[in-house]
Each structure stands twice: as C-alpha cells, then as structure tokens.
SEFIZA-177700 format. One line per field, with one value per residue (C-alpha): x, y, z; residue number from 1; residue in one letter. Coordinates in Angstrom, 1 decimal. Each point is the difference from the previous one (the first is absolute). Example, Ala and Ser with C-alpha at 12.3 -4.5 7.8 and 13.67 -1.06 7.14 Angstrom:
<sites>
c1 12.3/1.4
c2 -4.5/3.4
c3 7.8/-0.7
n 1/2
res A/S
</sites>
This chain:
<sites>
c1 -11.3/2.0/0.4/3.2/1.1/-1.0/2.2/2.5/0.5/-0.4/2.6/2.8/2.1/-0.6/2.4/-2.6/-3.8/-0.8/1.1/2.5/3.7/2.9/1.5/-2.9/-0.8/3.9/-0.3/-3.1/1.9/3.1/-2.7/-1.5/2.8/-1.6/1.5/2.0/-2.2/-2.9/-2.9/-1.5/-3.1/-0.9/-3.9/0.3/3.8/-0.4/3.3/1.8/2.2/-0.8/0.3/2.9/1.9/-0.6/1.4/3.4/-0.3/-1.0/1.8/-1.6/-3.7/-2.6/-2.6/-3.1/-1.5/-3.2/-1.7/-2.7/1.7/1.6/2.3/1.2/0.6/2.2/2.2/0.4/1.0/2.7/0.8/0.4/2.4/2.6/0.2/-0.7/0.2/0.5/-2.2/-2.7/-3.3/-3.3/-2.0/-4.2/-2.1/-3.4/-2.3/1.7/-3.3/-0.4/3.5/0.2/3.0/0.4/0.4/-1.8/2.2/3.3/1.6/2.6/-0.9/-3.3/-0.5/-2.6/1.5/-3.0/-2.7/-2.4/-2.8/1.1/-1.8/-2.4/1.7/2.8/-1.3/-0.9/3.1/1.8/-2.1/0.9/3.3/0.0/-1.1/3.0/2.3/1.9/0.1/2.9/-0.1/-0.7/-3.1/1.1/-2.9/0.1/-3.2/-0.9/-1.9/-1.7/1.9/-3.1/-3.7/-0.3/-1.6/-3.2/1.0/3.3/-2.0/-2.0/2.9/2.2/-3.2/0.4/-1.7/1.2/-0.2/2.3/2.8/0.4/2.3/3.8/-1.2/-2.9/2.3/1.9/-2.6/-1.6/3.2/0.0/-4.0/1.4/2.6/3.0/2.8/0.7/4.2/0.2/-1.3/1.4/-1.9/0.7/0.9/-1.5/3.4/-0.9/-3.7/1.0/2.4/-2.1/-2.9/2.5/1.3/-3.4/-0.6/3.2/0.2/-3.5/1.1/3.1/-1.6/-3.2/2.6/1.7/-3.3/-2.1/-2.2/-0.3/-4.1/0.8/1.7/-3.1/-1.3/3.6/0.8/-3.6/0.1/3.1/-0.8/-2.9/2.0/2.4/-2.3/-1.6/3.2/1.1/-3.3/-0.8/2.0/3.5/-1.8/-2.4/1.6/3.0/1.5/2.3/1.5/-1.4/2.0/-2.1/1.7/-2.0/0.3/-0.8/-0.3
c2 43.9/1.8/-2.4/1.4/0.0/-3.8/-0.3/1.6/-1.9/-3.3/0.8/1.6/-3.4/-0.6/1.5/-1.1/0.5/-3.3/-3.5/-0.4/-0.3/2.7/-2.7/-0.1/3.7/0.0/-2.3/2.0/3.3/-1.7/-1.6/3.3/1.5/3.8/1.9/3.0/3.1/-2.7/1.5/-2.0/0.1/-2.0/0.6/-1.3/0.4/-0.6/0.2/0.5/-2.9/-1.2/3.5/1.2/-3.3/0.7/3.1/-1.4/-2.3/2.7/2.9/2.1/-1.2/2.6/-1.3/1.2/-2.0/0.0/-0.4/0.9/-1.0/3.6/-2.9/-1.9/3.5/1.3/-3.3/-0.5/4.1/-1.0/-2.7/1.8/2.9/-2.7/-2.4/1.6/3.6/0.9/-2.1/1.7/-1.4/2.1/-1.5/0.9/-0.7/-0.5/-2.7/-1.9/-0.5/4.0/0.1/1.5/0.0/3.3/-2.3/-3.7/-2.6/1.8/-2.4/-2.9/-1.9/0.2/-1.9/-0.6/-2.7/-1.3/2.8/-1.0/1.1/3.5/-0.6/-2.4/-3.1/-2.1/0.6/3.5/0.4/-1.2/2.0/3.3/-0.6/-1.2/3.4/1.7/-2.3/1.0/-2.4/-2.7/0.8/-1.9/-0.8/-1.4/-0.7/-2.0/-1.9/-2.6/-3.5/-3.1/-2.9/-2.1/0.8/2.0/-1.2/2.4/0.6/1.3/2.3/1.2/0.7/1.9/2.0/-1.2/-1.9/-2.9/2.6/1.9/-1.6/-2.5/-2.9/0.4/-0.8/2.0/3.4/-1.0/-0.3/3.2/1.8/-2.2/1.2/3.5/-0.2/-0.4/-2.5/-2.1/-0.2/-1.2/-0.8/0.0/-1.9/0.4/-3.3/-1.0/1.7/3.2/-0.3/-1.2/3.1/2.3/-0.8/-0.9/3.6/1.6/-2.2/0.7/3.9/0.3/-1.6/2.1/3.1/-0.7/-1.0/3.3/2.0/-1.2/2.8/0.8/-0.1/-1.8/-3.1/-2.1/0.2/-0.8/-2.8/-1.6/0.8/-1.6/-3.3/-0.6/0.7/-2.7/-2.6/0.4/0.0/-3.6/-1.5/0.5/2.8/-1.8/-2.8/1.9/3.3/0.7/2.9/1.0/2.7/0.0/1.5/1.0/1.9/2.5/-1.2/1.9/3.7
c3 66.4/-3.0/-2.6/-0.8/3.7/-0.1/-3.0/1.0/3.6/-1.7/-3.0/2.1/-0.2/-3.6/-3.0/-2.6/0.8/-1.4/0.1/-2.7/1.1/-1.0/-2.2/-2.3/-0.1/-0.9/-2.9/-0.9/-0.1/-2.0/-2.7/-0.8/-1.5/-0.2/-2.9/0.6/1.3/0.3/1.8/3.1/1.9/3.1/1.2/3.9/0.1/4.0/1.5/-3.6/0.1/-3.8/-1.0/1.8/-1.1/-3.8/0.8/1.2/-3.0/-2.4/0.3/-3.1/1.2/1.5/1.6/2.0/2.9/1.7/3.3/1.8/3.5/1.3/2.3/-3.4/-2.1/2.9/0.5/-4.2/-0.1/2.9/-2.2/-3.2/2.1/1.5/-2.2/-3.5/0.4/-3.8/-1.2/-1.8/2.3/0.9/2.8/0.2/3.0/-2.0/-1.2/-2.6/-1.6/-0.4/-1.9/-3.4/-2.4/-1.8/-3.1/-0.2/-1.3/1.6/2.3/-0.7/3.2/1.8/3.5/2.5/2.5/2.2/-0.1/-2.4/1.9/-1.2/-3.4/1.1/-0.6/-2.1/-3.3/0.4/1.3/-3.1/-2.1/1.6/0.0/-3.7/-0.9/1.6/-1.4/-3.0/-2.9/0.8/3.5/2.9/2.4/3.5/2.6/3.1/0.9/2.4/-1.8/1.4/0.3/1.1/0.1/3.3/3.3/0.3/3.7/-1.5/-2.3/2.9/2.2/-2.6/-1.3/-3.8/-2.2/-3.0/-2.2/1.6/-1.5/-2.7/-0.2/-1.5/-3.6/0.6/1.0/-3.1/-2.5/0.9/-1.4/-3.0/-0.5/-0.1/-2.7/2.3/-0.5/3.3/0.0/3.9/3.2/3.4/2.5/3.7/2.3/2.9/1.9/-1.9/1.5/3.5/0.4/-1.4/2.7/2.6/0.0/0.5/3.0/1.6/-0.8/1.5/3.2/0.4/-0.7/2.3/2.4/0.0/-0.3/2.3/0.9/-3.8/-1.0/-2.6/1.8/0.4/-3.0/-1.9/1.8/-0.4/-3.9/-0.2/2.4/-2.4/-3.4/1.6/0.8/-3.6/-2.0/2.3/-0.2/-3.5/-2.0/0.2/-2.0/-2.0/-1.4/-2.1/-1.4/-3.5/-1.5/-3.6/-2.8/-3.2/-3.3/-1.8/-3.6/-3.3/-0.4
n 1/2/3/4/5/6/7/8/9/10/11/12/13/14/15/16/17/18/19/20/21/22/23/24/25/26/27/28/29/30/31/32/33/34/35/36/37/38/39/40/41/42/43/44/45/46/47/48/49/50/51/52/53/54/55/56/57/58/59/60/61/62/63/64/65/66/67/68/69/70/71/72/73/74/75/76/77/78/79/80/81/82/83/84/85/86/87/88/89/90/91/92/93/94/95/96/97/98/99/100/101/102/103/104/105/106/107/108/109/110/111/112/113/114/115/116/117/118/119/120/121/122/123/124/125/126/127/128/129/130/131/132/133/134/135/136/137/138/139/140/141/142/143/144/145/146/147/148/149/150/151/152/153/154/155/156/157/158/159/160/161/162/163/164/165/166/167/168/169/170/171/172/173/174/175/176/177/178/179/180/181/182/183/184/185/186/187/188/189/190/191/192/193/194/195/196/197/198/199/200/201/202/203/204/205/206/207/208/209/210/211/212/213/214/215/216/217/218/219/220/221/222/223/224/225/226/227/228/229/230/231/232/233/234/235/236/237/238/239/240/241/242/243/244/245/246/247/248/249/250/251
res X/X/X/X/X/X/X/X/X/X/X/X/X/X/X/X/X/X/X/X/X/X/X/X/X/X/X/X/X/X/X/X/X/X/X/X/X/X/X/X/X/X/X/X/X/X/X/X/X/X/X/X/X/X/X/X/X/X/X/X/X/X/X/X/X/X/X/X/X/X/X/X/X/X/X/X/X/X/X/X/X/X/X/X/X/X/X/X/X/X/X/X/X/X/X/X/X/X/X/X/X/X/X/X/X/X/X/X/X/X/X/X/X/X/X/X/X/X/X/X/X/X/X/X/X/X/X/X/X/X/X/X/X/X/X/X/X/X/X/X/X/X/X/X/X/X/X/X/X/X/X/X/X/X/X/X/X/X/X/X/X/X/X/X/X/X/X/X/X/X/X/X/X/X/X/X/X/X/X/X/X/X/X/X/X/X/X/X/X/X/X/X/X/X/X/X/X/X/X/X/X/X/X/X/X/X/X/X/X/X/X/X/X/X/X/X/X/X/X/X/X/X/X/X/X/X/X/X/X/X/X/X/X/X/X/X/X/X/X/X/X/X/X/X/X/X/X/X/X/X/X
</sites>
C-alpha cells in the first residue's frame, strides 16, 4: 500500500498530524512574536496548519512549506487559498532533505515538527535547521521521547530501536550541544496522544466501511489494528512527544 495513501486515510480526521493540541500550537505561535517581514520555512509541513496559522497571525511574513506527500500539499494549498489568500506562501512537493535555500542562515523561523527521519534523526535535524536559521532566529522541532525504557517487544512491534529516540532531557541536550538556546517545550498530554491515535483508528474504520472493495482495505485495517494494539499495550505508557523551541544565538 502506498505510504502516502495510508497516511492520508489514517489522518483524515486530524487537524494536526502529530499528538499536539491546537491550544498548545496557538500558544507557541503567540510566543514566537515574529518580526515584520519574517521569513519562515517549514519542513514536512503536513496539512500546513502551523504555517497557515502563522500567516493568519503574522500577516507580513513570507513562508515556504515543504512536504513529500501529494495529498498534504494539495490540502495545504487549498487552505492557503481559502484562509489566507493574500499571504505570501509557497508550497513545494519534494523531499525536505533535498531542499537548499538560496542563502544560508536566511530564515527567521525554521521548523520540522514530527519528521526528523528526513534528516536521519533528532540531532541531525537540529543541525540542518540551524544552518538555515538566521542569527537570532527560531529553530522548532517536534520529536518523540522515551518516558520509560521500552519493552523489546514494543520496539519489535513498531520497527524501532532504543537509539531511535532519546529521553526528554536528551532531546533538549542535543540542541544545547549544537550551541542552540532552549527557550521552551510544549509536551503532549495523555489526552493529546489518545486523540491522535484514536482518530487514526476511527478514520481507517470509516474509510474501509465506505470502500470495502478497495484492494488496500485489508492491509489498511491490518496495519491500523497492529498499531492500535502496540499503542494500548506499550506505547501509551512508554512514548512521549514534545515540541522543542530553540533560538540560534550569536552571529
């Protein structure tokens, strides 16, 4: 089954494609206090809710959103036209790792929320974003973290290793080691996680009921049921998620 089709179906009920609440996202947007004419880059923009809300709040910003999913790019372009048609936003359907800005250190805000796999891990993502951020600019990442040591059976079920993620402290230290200043974290609650996971089960069930003859329906349900089982048995108590807000200090 095509990975982007799977993601599109399982996230149809989501506004945000990660376990974060809209209230916390709006809190982040308020805290950023972007200057007039700020330049924004979001890698893995998903459905684009973050960059669209930024444009609604900071009308004079310019922004670029990048995502590999044709479904996500189509949806965010619709949001752009219906919610902030006058905003200076552009969206590129491509691998974020391949994006090269015309000038280094040129963005006032660089974000990659929930897709550090693009750069090969959390610290590598921070390093890549730092290189694109202007001095004094924001570097914002969303990343899972281990709340407790993962059961080997859980790691096998989700196809990850203990080294795939750090602890909450290790995730913050990764930025400090690169010379970034940690200024804030927004940590997902249990309710945030349950909503994010549960809406995937709901969306898959609804879609499969409406498309019983689709050749991917069986695989879709099988994968979602396996993900549901691993979340309820292990993930709910083991894996956390946070947005880490860093500032690039110095020149």
